[in-house]
N, C-alpha and C positions, 0 to 999 in steps of 0.2 A: 667730323666724319659722319656720314649718313648711316644711322643704325641699321637700316634695311639692307645695306650693301655689305655688311660685315660677313666675313667668312667664319663659319661655325666649325670648330674643331670637334670632330666626332669621337666618341669614346672608342677604344680599341675593342676588338671582338671579345677579348677576355672579360671586359667590363660589361658586355652585353649578355653574357651567359647563354650563348647559343643562338641568340636572336640575330638575324641578318637584316641589315638596312638595305631595302630594295629600291627606294626612291625618295626624293625630297617631295613632300606634298605641298609645302608652301611656307611662307614666312611673312612677318610683318614687324611692327614696331616693338613687339614684346618678345619675339623669339622665332625659331624655325621649327617646323614639324616634319618628321620623317616617318615613312612606313616601315614597319618591322614585320618579318615573317619567321615562324619557327613551327615545324611539324604541322603545316596547314593552318596554323593560327595567325591572325593578324592583330597587330597593335600599332599604336602611334607613340612616337617619342617626341616630346617637345623640349627643346633646349633654349632656355631663357638667355637673352643677350647679356643682361646685367645681373639678374638674380637679386636685386635689391628688394627692400620691403614692399615697394609699390608693385613691382613686377610679380612678386610672390602672391600678393593679395589679389591681383588681377587673375593670376593663374588659378588660385583657389576659387574665385568666382566662376571661372570657366568650368571647373570640375563640378561645382554645385549645380550649374545650369544643365549639365548633362545627366544628372541623376533624376 
């Protein structure tokens, strides 16, 4: 199965604590990214495809690169 074509199961609104998913921003081999809005604030939510050690390490590298 091509990982890039997987359907991501989004968390329910209760799990998002008032954040609304307004659109899918994009996706790739590591996961999919969605735009969230709440009270005029914007955030991004990334859902990893597998969440294994390699994906978590890559995600941590992305976080560090944005700091």
